[in-house]
N, C-alpha and C positions, 0 to 999 in steps of 0.2 A: 416382507419387512419394509417399514417406512425408513429408507436410508437417508442419512444426513445428520448433522448436529443441529438441534433445536434448543435455543436459549430463550427462556421466558421469565421475565421479571427478576433478572439477576441483580443482586445487590451485595456489595462488600463494604463493611465498615471496619476500619482499623481502630483498635482501642489502645491508647498509650497512657502512661502515667507521667504527669508533670510534677516535679518536686517543688514544694513550697517550704522554704526554710530547711531545717535539718531533719525534722521528724514528720512533716506533713506532706501529703501529695494528693492530687486529684486526677480523676480520669478525664481524658480528652478523646473525643471520637472524630474520626475523619472519614467521610463517605467517599470511597474511591470509585464505586460503580452504583448507579441509582436506576433500578427498574429497567435494565437493558434487555431488549429483545433482538435477537438476530438469528440467522440461519446460515449454515455452511453446507451447501450441497456437494455431492460427489462430482468429480469431473470438471471443476472450474476453480479459479482463484478468486477468493473474496477478500476485499480490502477492509482494513479497520484503521481509520485515520483519526488524528487528533493531535493537539499540541502536547508538548511534554507535560506529564502529569494528568493527562486526560483520562487515563484508566486502561490504556491498551495492554500494557504488560501484565497488569493485574488480571485482566480478562483472560489472557493467554495462560497465565499460571493456574487459574481456576479450571479452564478447559483441559489443562494437562494433568489435573488432579493434584497439583502442588500446593494449592490453597483451597480451603473450604469456603464456599459462599456463605454470607450471612443470611440471605434469603434467595428465593428463586428456584427454578427447576432447569436442569440441563439433561437432555437425552442424546445419546450417541448411538445411532442405529437402534433406537428403542431401549437401550440400556440406560439406567439411571446413573448419573455421574457419581453420586455418593454411595448408593446401595450396591452398585455393581462396579465399584472403582477398580478392582483388580482386572476385570474383563475390559473395562474402558482403556486401561493403560496398555493393553495389548493392541489396541486399535489406533492409538495416537502417538505422536512424538513431536518434538520441537527442535528448531534450529535458530540460534540467536547470532546476531552480528558480533564482531569483535573476535577476541581470542579466548572466550570462555567455553566451558563445558567439555573440554578435552584436557587430559592430563599430560603435561609437558615432559614429565620424567619417565613416561612410558613411550614405547614405539607406537606407530600408527596401528599396527596389527594388534598389539596388546590392548590399546584403547578399545578397539572394536570387540575383542574377545571379552573384555571386562563388561562392556555395555550389553553384549549378547547374554551374559549371565544375569544381569539385572532385569532384562526383558524376557528371560526364560525362553530364549530361542532354543528350538529342539536341538539337543546335543549332537545328533548325527548330521545336522545341517549347519552347525556353527562355522566350521572351517570353510565349507563351500560358500556360505553366505559372505564371510569376510573377504574371500578372494574375489567374489563377484563385485562387491562394493569397492574394493581397492582398484579393480580394473575399471569400474564405472567412473570413478573420480580421478583416474589417472595417477594413482599413488602406488602402483605395483612396485616400482623400483625403490621407492622410499618407505616401503611397508615396515622394514625392520630398523629404520632410523628413529632416534629419539625425536619426539615432537618439538622439543626445544630448539632443534636445528632446522625446523621447517620454516619456510617463508610464510608471510601472512596469508597469501593465497592458498598455500598448501594446507595450512591449519583450517581455513574455511572449507576447503574441499573435504577434509577429514570430518569436519562437523556435519557436512551433508551425508557422508557415509554413516556417521553415528546416528543421525536422525532417521536413516532408512533401515537400520539394523534389524528392526522388528517388522519390516515391510508394513508400515502403518497405513490404514485407510485414510487417515486425516493427519495433516502436517501443519504445524503452526510455525510461521516464520516471523521472527521479531528482528527487524532491521537486518536482514541476511546479507546485504551487500555493503554494510557499514565499513568504510575505510578501505574497500577493495579498489584496485586499479581498474580502469574502464574495461580492458579486455576480459579480465576475470569476472567482473560484474556482469558483463554481457553473456559470458559463458554460463554463469549461474542462472540468469534469467531464462536462457534457452532451456536449461534443465528443468526449471520450475514449470515452464509451459508443457514440457513433455510429461512430467509427472501428473499434471492435471488432465491433459487431452488424451495421452496415450495409455497411461496407467490408471486413469479415472480416479485419482486421489482427490479428496477435498482439501483445499489449501486455504488457510487464513494468513494473510500477509499484512504486517504493519511496516511502514516505511515513511521516512521524510522525503524520499526522492519521488516526487509526484509524477515525473515522467515515467518512472518505473511502474508505479501503481497504475497509471493510465494504460501502459502497454500490456500489463499482465491481468488486470482485474476485470471480471465481467460485471461485478456488483460491488458496491462500496457502502460502508457504514461510516459516518463521521460522528465522533463523540466529543463532548467537552465536559470536563469534570464529571465523567462517568455517565452522562446523559446523552441519549441519541439526539442528534441535531438534524441530520438529513441522511437519507439513504436513496440508493438508486444506481443505475449504470452510470459510467462517467458522462455519457451524453445527456442522460436525464438530469444529472446534477448541474451540468453546465447550462442546460436549458432553463432549469428552475431558478438559477441565480442570475439569469438575464445578462450573460457576458457578451460583449459585442464581438461580432466578426469584423475584421478590418479589411477593407478593399482599398488597394493602392493602385492608381492608374497613372502612367506617365504619358503625356501628350506633348507634341512639339509646340503647340499653342492651344489656347482655350477660346474658341469662338463664343460670341455673346449668346447664340442660340443654345449651345451646350450648357453654358452657365444657367440659363433660364430653365432648361430641362432638368438639370440636377437640383436646382432649388425647388422645383415642383415636386420631385421625388422626396426631398427633405420635408416639405410641408405635408405630404400625404402619409409618410411613414414615420416621421419623427426621427429620422436618421440625423447623425451629426456629420457636417460637411466641412472639410478644411481644404484650402488651396495654398500651394507653396511654389514659388518660382525657384528653380534650381538651374545649375549649369547645363543639365541635360534637357531641361524643358519644364513644363508645368506638371506638378504632381497633385493629383486629386486624391484625398483620403475620405472614405465614407465609412462610418461606424454604425452598426445596427445589430441587435441580437439575432435577427433572422437573416437568411441568405437572400439578399437582394442583388446579387452580382449580375444576374441576367438582366434585370430592369435597368441597372446603372449602365452596363455595357451597351444595351440596345439604345438607350437614350443618347449616349455619346455618338454612336455610329449614325443613327437616324437624323441627328442634327448637325452632321458635317464634321464631327470630330475624328481624329485619327489616333488610335491607341498604339503607342510604341511598346508598352509593357503593362501587364495586368497581374497583380499578385493578390491572393486572398489568404489572410492569416486567420486560421480557424482558432476559436477560443480553446484554451488548454485547461485541464483540471486544476492546475496550480492557480490560474486566474480566478476560477470559481471559488476555490478554498480561500484565497486572499480576500475576495469580495465578501465571502460569508463570514469569515472569522471576526471582523470588527464588530459584528452584531451579536457575538456570543459572549454573554456575561461582561460586556463592555470592554473586551480585549481590544487593544490598540492595533493599528496596522503594523507598527514596528514589531510588536510581539508576533503577529501573524507571519511576519517575514522570516521567522525561523525556518519556514518551509523553503523559501527561496534561497536562504543563506546556505542550506545544506545540499543544494543541488550540485 
């Protein structure tokens, strides 16, 4: 069997009616996804990024069989998403951020029992499975408490249990750490890693927290208005967007020979060079997409410089996305900063 989720030429068009006067209306079409291709393999976390309205949630709803695509083909372990929808539902599940998808007037245990019926979990396994999941997410003592009395973190942990009730091969996570405190978010990220690496589940993650995406995802798709813009590993995306590494060196003084050597490197590589006098000494900042730390450090030492401190700031995925986004459909940097604002 060719395992994995394969998406080919996916398109989704929403059709609405706009009223004109009292008795007339006309149809309006909005393309949410346009010819999207992607793959979700087993045993790794795959990222799906984009600004609000890019089509991420629509994509997840289609893969979860909650929406029908307008065009395109999706296979889940060689099962057709539409023709074999009932079988696909047994193999997938989703977890969303916030406090949705659980029933507040039920207890944690009752929630899991209800969803076990929906996913047709084998009856003789239901109670055992519920107890396993409550233990897994640390809700054993609160199992018979109404969810409306749960904290936000407890509700999110219950959502994880709900998303695992059918032991899915593929899990779709839509902003799973939204609004969570840092310790709880860290705990959830660790669990996501374990699900992928130890249990070999295929995971699709959408998130505006790009440090989270960079930590978890082996491969990333970036979409805008439903179209694929760029794809690759975090390192590949950073390399393709030519984000600078920043080298900062503190010296007690800056001899003329060192200045000449650094300017020679600048001319040869096209690096940007800055000099700043501080109370601690002279700070040299060198910016270049490639790692030229060795050449810079060697030039300083060989020409009589004495380094008190050397720091290298590696480019981050957030930097790459912010550099990329202004070129997408004319979006402004301020719009792109949605990412940074949500960190």
